C-alpha positions as CSV (number, residue, x, y, z in Angstrom):
1,M,-54.3,34.0,-41.5
2,K,-55.0,36.2,-44.8
3,I,-58.1,34.4,-46.4
4,E,-56.1,33.5,-49.4
5,N,-54.0,31.5,-47.4
6,Q,-56.8,29.1,-46.4
7,V,-58.4,28.7,-49.5
8,C,-57.8,27.1,-52.8
9,L,-55.8,29.0,-55.7
10,K,-58.5,30.6,-58.7
11,E,-57.1,28.4,-61.0
12,L,-57.7,24.9,-58.8
13,A,-61.5,26.2,-57.9
14,E,-62.3,26.7,-61.6
15,K,-61.1,23.4,-62.6
16,L,-63.0,22.7,-60.2
17,K,-65.8,24.0,-61.5
18,K,-65.4,22.6,-64.5
19,L,-64.9,19.2,-63.2
20,G,-68.6,19.1,-62.2
21,V,-67.7,19.4,-57.9
22,K,-71.1,21.6,-56.4
23,Q,-70.3,25.0,-56.3
24,D,-71.3,25.1,-52.6
25,S,-68.6,26.8,-50.2
26,Y,-68.5,30.0,-47.9
27,F,-65.9,31.6,-50.3
28,Y,-66.0,32.7,-53.7
29,Y,-63.7,33.7,-56.6
30,N,-65.8,36.0,-58.2
31,E,-65.0,38.2,-62.2
32,K,-65.2,42.0,-61.0
33,Q,-65.4,44.6,-63.4
34,I,-62.4,47.3,-62.8
35,G,-62.0,51.3,-63.7
36,T,-64.8,52.1,-66.0
37,P,-67.5,50.2,-68.6
38,Q,-65.5,51.3,-71.7
39,E,-62.4,49.8,-70.0
40,K,-63.6,46.0,-70.3
41,K,-60.9,45.4,-67.8
42,Y,-62.1,42.5,-65.0
43,K,-60.2,40.7,-62.5
44,F,-61.7,38.1,-59.5
45,V,-61.6,39.1,-56.2
46,L,-62.2,36.6,-53.3
47,E,-65.4,37.5,-51.3
48,V,-67.3,35.9,-49.0
49,G,-71.3,34.7,-48.6
50,S,-73.6,33.9,-51.0
51,Y,-72.8,32.1,-54.3
52,S,-75.9,33.7,-55.2
53,I,-73.7,36.7,-55.4
54,R,-72.0,36.1,-58.9
55,G,-69.5,38.2,-61.0
56,V,-70.0,39.8,-63.7
57,D,-71.8,37.7,-66.6
58,G,-72.2,35.2,-63.9
59,I,-69.0,34.1,-63.6
60,S,-68.3,32.7,-60.1
61,Y,-65.9,29.9,-58.3
62,S,-66.2,28.7,-55.4
63,A,-62.7,28.8,-53.8
64,F,-62.9,25.4,-51.1
65,S,-61.4,26.3,-47.9
66,V,-59.2,23.0,-46.0
67,A,-62.6,22.1,-43.8
68,E,-64.1,21.8,-47.3
69,L,-61.9,19.9,-48.8
70,V,-61.6,17.5,-46.5
71,N,-65.1,17.1,-45.8
72,M,-65.4,16.3,-50.1
73,L,-62.9,14.0,-50.0
74,I,-64.1,11.9,-47.1
75,E,-67.7,12.0,-48.7
76,L,-65.8,10.5,-51.2
77,N,-63.9,7.9,-49.4
78,I,-60.4,8.8,-50.7
79,N,-58.4,8.2,-47.4
80,D,-55.1,8.4,-48.7
81,K,-52.3,9.1,-45.7
82,I,-51.6,12.9,-45.4
83,S,-49.2,14.6,-43.1
84,L,-49.4,17.2,-41.7
85,G,-46.9,19.6,-43.3
86,E,-49.2,18.6,-46.8
87,I,-52.8,20.0,-45.5
88,S,-53.5,22.7,-47.3
89,A,-56.5,23.9,-49.5
90,D,-54.3,23.4,-53.1
91,F,-52.6,20.2,-52.1
92,L,-56.3,18.9,-51.3
93,A,-58.1,20.2,-54.1
94,N,-55.3,18.4,-56.1
95,K,-56.2,15.3,-54.5
96,L,-59.5,15.5,-55.1
97,I,-58.9,17.1,-58.7
98,N,-57.1,14.2,-59.7
99,H,-59.8,11.9,-58.4
100,Y,-62.4,13.5,-60.5
101,E,-59.8,13.3,-63.4
102,R,-59.7,9.4,-63.0
103,W,-63.0,8.9,-62.4
104,L,-64.1,10.8,-65.8
105,V,-61.4,8.6,-68.1
106,K,-62.8,5.6,-66.5
């Protein structure tokens, strides 16, 4: 299975970072320059490794896997019933985002 299918989308990873979720993952979306420096074209690349391997201008987002997201949900005592068919990194990332957004509103 491709790594892209095992981690949350870049947009969800970016939102989790903005909500203050600790950036500690085995996978990262790092901004990389494509083409020549004069073209100033960039794209995000999914990479494996340390958070110290950052993208252009330090722009990097943790691309959390299902296992990492489940651990975070357990640590936060979010024990909603989830059916096996719903277990995907994007689904779990959205659950975590909802939790943090509700917490920020309070």
